[in-house]
C-alpha positions in Angstrom: 15.1 94.9 48.8 14.6 91.6 49.8 15.8 90.6 53.5 16.6 87.2 53.8 16.1 85.6 57.4 18.8 83.2 59.0 17.3 80.3 61.1 18.1 80.1 64.5 19.7 76.9 64.1 21.6 78.7 61.2 22.7 81.8 63.3 24.1 79.2 66.0 26.3 77.4 63.0 27.4 80.5 61.6 28.2 81.7 65.2 30.4 79.2 66.2 32.1 79.0 62.5 33.1 83.0 63.0 34.0 82.1 66.4 36.4 79.0 65.4 38.0 81.3 62.7 38.5 84.1 65.6 40.6 81.6 67.6 42.4 80.3 65.1 43.8 84.1 63.7 44.3 85.0 67.2 46.6 82.2 68.5 44.1 80.9 71.2 42.9 77.5 68.9 44.9 75.1 70.4 48.3 75.1 68.5 50.3 73.2 71.2 48.2 70.0 70.9 48.1 67.6 74.2 49.9 71.1 75.7 46.5 73.0 75.8 44.9 70.4 78.1 45.2 71.3 81.4 45.6 68.1 84.1 43.2 68.8 87.1 46.5 66.7 88.9 49.7 67.6 87.3 52.1 64.6 87.3 54.4 63.3 84.4 52.6 59.5 84.2 49.3 61.5 83.2 51.1 64.0 80.6 53.1 60.6 79.1 49.4 59.3 78.6 48.0 62.4 77.5 50.8 62.4 74.6 50.0 59.0 73.2 46.8 61.0 71.9 49.1 63.5 70.0 48.3 62.6 66.7 44.2 63.2 67.5 44.9 66.7 68.2 43.0 69.6 66.1 40.2 67.2 65.0 36.2 67.8 65.7 34.8 64.3 66.5 30.9 64.4 65.6 28.0 62.0 66.7 24.5 62.5 65.8 21.4 60.9 67.4 18.0 60.9 66.5 15.0 59.1 67.8 11.5 60.0 68.0 11.5 62.6 70.4 15.4 63.6 71.2 18.0 64.6 68.5 21.5 65.6 69.6 24.5 66.2 68.3 27.8 65.8 70.2 31.4 66.9 69.2 34.2 66.3 70.8 37.9 67.4 70.2 41.4 66.8 72.3 42.7 69.5 74.1 40.5 72.1 72.1 37.8 74.2 72.0 34.7 71.4 70.5 32.6 73.4 67.4 34.6 76.7 68.5 33.4 77.2 71.9 36.1 78.1 73.8 37.2 75.9 76.9 34.8 73.0 76.0 36.2 69.8 75.2 32.8 68.4 74.6 29.3 69.7 73.7 25.8 68.6 73.3 23.3 70.2 71.1 19.7 70.1 71.0 18.5 70.3 67.7 14.9 70.4 68.9 15.5 72.7 71.2 16.6 75.7 69.3 19.8 77.5 70.5 20.3 75.2 73.2 24.0 74.0 73.8 25.6 72.3 76.6 29.3 72.1 77.6 29.4 68.6 78.8 33.1 68.9 79.5 36.3 71.4 79.6 39.7 70.3 78.6 41.2 72.9 81.1 40.2 70.2 83.7 41.2 66.8 82.2 42.1 63.5 83.5 44.2 60.7 81.6 44.5 57.2 82.6 46.1 54.9 80.3 46.9 51.2 79.6 48.5 48.7 77.1 46.2 49.6 74.1 43.7 52.2 75.3 43.4 55.5 76.6 40.4 56.6 79.6 40.5 60.9 78.8 38.1 62.3 81.6 36.5 65.9 80.8 35.1 67.4 84.2 33.1 70.8 85.0 30.6 71.0 82.4 27.5 73.1 82.7 25.4 71.8 85.6 22.2 69.7 85.6 18.9 71.3 85.9 17.4 68.6 87.7 19.8 65.4 88.3 22.7 64.4 90.1 22.2 66.9 92.7 22.7 69.6 90.0 26.5 68.7 89.8 28.6 69.4 87.0 28.9 67.4 84.2 31.5 65.1 82.9 32.6 63.4 79.9 34.6 60.1 79.8 36.2 59.2 76.4 37.1 55.9 75.8 39.6 55.3 73.2 40.8 52.0 72.6 43.1 50.5 69.8 42.5 49.9 66.5 45.5 49.0 64.0 43.0 49.1 61.1 42.4 52.8 61.1 44.1 55.8 62.1 40.9 57.4 64.0 37.3 55.7 64.0 34.2 57.3 64.1 33.0 58.9 68.0 30.3 56.5 69.1 28.1 57.7 72.2 27.3 54.9 74.7 25.0 56.6 77.7 24.8 59.1 79.6 24.2 58.2 83.5 22.3 60.4 85.5 20.0 58.5 87.2 22.3 58.6 90.4 22.6 61.2 93.2 26.1 62.3 92.2 29.4 61.4 90.1 27.0 61.3 86.8 29.0 61.2 83.3 28.3 60.4 79.8 30.4 58.6 78.2 31.8 57.9 74.4 33.9 55.3 72.6 36.6 55.9 70.0 39.0 54.0 68.0 42.2 54.9 66.6 45.9 53.6 66.3 47.6 56.1 68.1 47.2 54.4 71.4 48.4 50.9 69.9 51.6 49.6 71.2 54.7 49.5 69.1 54.8 46.9 66.5 57.9 44.4 67.3 59.6 42.9 65.0 58.7 39.1 64.9 62.0 37.7 63.7 64.3 36.5 66.2 68.2 37.1 65.9 68.9 34.1 64.3 66.7 34.6 61.5 68.0 37.8 61.0 71.6 36.5 60.5 69.9 34.2 58.2 68.2 36.3 55.8 71.3 38.5 56.2 73.9 35.5 55.1 71.7 34.5 52.1 71.8 38.2 50.6 75.5 38.6 51.1 76.0 35.1 49.3 73.3 36.0 46.5 75.3 39.4 46.1 78.8 37.6 45.9 77.6 35.1 43.3 75.8 37.5 41.2 78.6 39.9 41.3 81.2 37.0 40.6 79.2 36.0 38.0 78.8 39.1 36.1 83.0 40.0 36.7 83.7 36.5 35.5 81.5 37.0 32.1 81.9 40.0 31.4 85.5 41.3 32.5 87.5 37.8 32.6 85.8 36.4 29.8 84.9 33.2 31.1 82.6 30.9 29.8 80.6 28.0 31.2 81.2 27.0 34.7 84.5 28.7 35.1 81.8 31.9 35.1 81.4 30.6 38.8 83.4 33.0 40.7 86.6 31.6 42.4 86.1 28.8 40.6 89.1 27.1 41.2 89.0 27.6 44.8 85.7 26.2 45.4 86.6 22.8 43.9 89.7 22.7 45.8 87.3 23.1 49.4 84.7 20.6 47.4 87.8 18.0 47.1 89.4 18.7 50.9 85.3 17.9 52.1 85.0 14.7 50.4 88.8 13.6 51.5 87.7 14.7 54.7 84.3 13.3 54.8 85.9 9.8 53.6 88.7 10.1 56.7 86.1 10.7 59.2 82.5 8.6 57.7 83.9 5.6 55.5 84.0 2.4 57.6 86.8 0.1 56.1 90.1 -0.7 57.5 92.6 2.2 57.0 95.5 0.0 58.3 96.8 -1.8 55.0 98.5 -5.0 54.9 101.9 -5.1 54.6 102.9 -6.1 51.1 105.1 -8.3 49.6 108.6 -7.3 49.0 110.8 -9.0 46.2 114.1 -9.7 46.5 116.7 -7.5 44.3 118.9 -8.7 41.9 121.6 -7.4 44.1 121.2 -9.6 47.3 120.8 -12.9 44.7 124.2 -12.3 43.2 125.7 -11.9 47.0 124.3 -14.9 48.3 126.2 -17.2 45.9 129.3 -15.9 47.1 128.5 -16.0 50.5 127.6 -19.8 49.9 130.6 -20.2 48.2 132.5 -19.1 51.2 130.8 -21.8 53.6 132.0 -24.3 51.3 135.5 -23.6 51.1 137.7 -26.1 53.4 139.1 -24.8 56.4 
């Protein structure tokens, strides 16, 4: 019987996979989203900032960095076990130094700072440096910026700042629409009212046309809904326009009035009375 030997790197990957499956089955694997993160200083403002990242929960973000001398794989998970490592929010895997896995930060020591279109997530209390930064614990800073064109982008490793005495850190970047501000309507109240008005007029005309044609049996211009009413409105409008806008003199000159036949018949009698002798 042949025995197959699994490489060391394969052992680590297999161990991580088995650990992740065990945590999922036992319920330890973060099932509450951002609630699994423990803030260094629990405040409502930081908790609100962290809740904005809820769509990114339960996802591993991986980035591999290679050059001639080094080859690293970074894994980040929001408020969950990165690559199945319990408590680790960000880990570093050195593929050349076999089986060397470094915890950069844990989500049990989290700080969240937010702006209008960005969130800065800080994981502290990682593994201590061996010979840098006075052997202090590692720290990961993940800068999550707004990107309306994508739900979530690719994790980018910006730098590892360890050339100082203290407060060293790893800096990562991630683009996501989760931190974008709500899109406000660009239509004004007047525009919305006009749109609603045009829609109502269209429904009135179309529905009235169908009613007049199919139910009443009207033909031609009489298919227009309430035709007689609108004709009267048009006439009244024209009269009003003529009354207000025309410049001609509205006071008519007194007309010549003819003499009636009765008056003509009475006049001779009156004249005759004046001719009678006194």
